[in-house]
C-alpha positions in Angstrom: -0.2 -0.1 -0.1 2.9 2.6 0.6 5.3 4.2 -1.9 8.8 2.9 -2.0 10.6 5.0 1.0 12.7 6.4 -1.2 9.6 8.1 -3.0 9.2 10.1 0.1 12.8 10.7 0.5 13.1 12.5 -2.7 10.4 14.2 -1.5 11.7 15.7 1.4 15.3 16.7 0.0 13.4 17.9 -3.6 14.9 14.8 -5.9 11.6 14.8 -8.0 13.9 13.8 -11.4 15.1 10.5 -9.8 12.0 9.1 -9.1 8.7 7.4 -10.7 5.7 6.1 -9.1 4.9 2.5 -9.1 2.0 1.9 -11.8 1.1 -1.0 -9.8 0.2 1.4 -7.2 -1.2 4.6 -8.8 -3.7 1.9 -10.8 -5.8 0.9 -8.3 -8.2 3.4 -6.2 -9.2 0.8 -3.6 -5.2 1.1 -1.9 -4.3 4.5 -2.4 -0.5 5.6 -2.0 -1.4 8.7 -1.4 -1.2 8.0 2.2 2.4 7.4 2.5 3.2 11.0 1.6 0.2 13.1 2.5 -0.9 10.4 5.8 -3.0 7.8 6.8 -5.7 10.6 7.1 -4.4 12.9 4.7 -3.1 15.1 7.1 -0.1 15.9 5.2 4.2 16.2 5.6 5.1 19.5 6.4 8.9 18.6 6.5 8.6 17.4 2.8 5.9 20.8 1.7 3.8 17.8 1.1 -0.3 19.5 1.7 -3.0 18.3 3.5 -5.6 16.8 1.5 -8.1 16.2 4.0 -11.3 18.3 3.9 -10.4 19.9 0.8 -12.7 19.9 -1.8 -13.6 17.8 -4.1 -13.3 20.2 -7.1 -10.2 21.2 -6.0 -8.6 17.7 -5.7 -9.7 16.6 -8.6 -8.4 19.4 -10.8 -5.0 18.9 -9.5 -5.0 15.4 -10.3 -6.3 16.5 -13.7 -3.6 19.1 -14.2 -1.3 16.9 -12.9 -2.4 14.0 -15.8 -2.1 16.4 -18.7 1.0 18.2 -17.5 -0.6 21.7 -16.7 0.8 21.6 -13.4 4.1 20.0 -13.3 5.7 17.4 -11.1 7.0 14.1 -11.9 5.9 12.1 -9.2 1.9 12.7 -9.1 1.8 13.2 -13.0 3.2 9.6 -12.7 0.3 9.2 -10.4 -2.6 11.0 -11.9 -1.6 9.6 -15.6 -2.2 5.6 -14.3 -5.5 6.9 -13.3 -8.6 7.4 -15.3 -10.6 10.3 -15.2 -12.9 8.0 -12.9 -10.7 6.9 -10.7 -9.2 10.9 -10.0 -12.5 11.8 -9.2 -13.1 9.1 -6.7 -9.7 9.7 -4.9 -10.7 13.7 -4.8 -14.2 12.3 -3.3 -12.1 10.2 -1.1 -10.2 12.6 0.8 -12.8 15.4 0.6 -14.7 13.5 2.9 -11.8 12.7 5.3 -11.8 14.4 8.4 -8.1 14.2 10.0 -6.5 15.5 12.9 -6.0 19.4 13.1 -2.6 20.1 13.6 -1.9 23.7 14.2 1.5 24.8 13.9 3.6 26.5 17.0 3.4 30.4 16.9 7.0 31.4 15.5 6.6 34.4 14.0 7.4 37.4 15.6 4.3 40.1 16.5 5.3 42.6 13.9 5.7 39.4 10.8 2.5 38.1 12.5 0.4 41.2 11.8 1.9 41.7 8.3 0.4 37.8 7.5 -2.6 39.2 9.2 -2.9 42.0 7.3 -2.1 40.4 3.8 -5.0 37.8 4.7 -7.7 40.0 5.5 -6.8 43.4 3.6 -4.2 42.7 1.2 -1.7 45.7 -0.1 -3.0 48.2 -1.7 0.3 49.9 -2.0 1.4 46.7 -4.2 -1.9 45.9 -5.4 -2.3 42.7 -3.6 -5.7 41.7 -2.9 -6.8 40.2 0.6 -6.4 36.2 0.7 -9.4 35.9 2.5 -11.3 37.8 -0.5 -10.7 34.2 -2.6 -10.2 31.8 0.0 -12.8 32.5 2.5 -12.9 34.1 6.0 -9.8 32.6 7.8 -8.8 30.9 5.1 -11.3 28.3 5.1 -11.3 27.9 1.6 -14.6 28.5 -1.0 -16.1 25.4 -2.3 -16.1 25.3 -5.8 -13.4 28.3 -6.1 -10.6 28.4 -3.9 -8.7 25.5 -1.3 -8.6 26.1 2.1 -5.0 27.4 3.5 -6.0 27.5 7.2 -4.0 24.7 8.6 -2.0 23.7 6.1 2.0 23.8 6.8 4.0 27.0 6.7 6.1 24.8 4.7 3.8 24.3 1.9 2.3 27.7 1.8 5.4 29.2 1.2 6.4 26.6 -1.8 3.3 26.9 -3.2 3.6 30.7 -3.3 7.2 30.5 -4.4 6.4 28.5 -7.4 3.7 30.8 -8.4 6.1 33.7 -8.1 8.5 32.3 -10.3 6.2 30.6 -12.7 6.9 27.1 -12.0 3.4 26.4 -11.2 1.1 27.6 -13.9 -2.4 25.9 -13.7 -3.9 29.3 -12.0 -7.1 30.1 -13.5 -6.5 33.6 -15.2 -3.1 33.7 -14.2 -4.7 35.3 -10.5 -2.5 33.6 -8.3 0.7 33.9 -10.5 0.4 38.0 -10.2 -0.6 38.1 -6.7 2.6 35.7 -6.0 4.9 38.1 -8.0 4.3 41.2 -6.1 5.1 39.8 -2.7 8.7 39.5 -1.2 10.2 36.7 0.6 9.2 38.2 3.9 5.3 38.6 3.0 5.8 35.4 2.0 7.2 34.0 5.2 4.2 36.1 6.8 1.2 35.3 5.5 2.0 31.4 5.2 3.1 31.5 8.6 0.1 33.4 9.6 -2.4 30.1 7.8 -0.2 27.9 9.4 -1.2 28.8 12.7 -5.0 28.8 11.9 -7.2 25.9 12.3 -10.6 25.0 10.0 -13.1 24.0 12.5 -14.3 22.1 9.4 -11.6 20.1 9.0 
């Protein structure tokens, strides 16, 4: 049921190019290989920048799997997994994790007061001087997510959120509708990304 240990080790060090996902695992949605890296309850693996997927909307999860399958979102591990599944199987995986509760793991506060305040500002108000809209305007109050529109941010690890924002900023992730996330992320500096990622990592969603 689990992926070989070297797959998760590669995730931790970022060695994407040398890893492939065994198709025998990917082809059978009854024995999901997802849990080897995303956790038995979809709780994610912060140290390896692997996101929490439990309780994420099925629409969002299926879109990511479909994008990995057709190459719109690039990642060799996830791409190999998604390509081995039919669209119906990808939908079943998405529905499985969307309906799955997971323990809420709130990261201990590690931001100083100034950085935390900046993260809160970006989440609730944005930064008009940089033409950065509030994160919550799309991702919902307290980053809880908006069904059929935007994923939840609350409770994701700071490592994952910062990595995602940097990928959008650098243009290595391009599957955002209308290039919205790329246009926002490119206006953020390193300190902003650390602040807003740390802020949302410190929030827990009561619905998750």
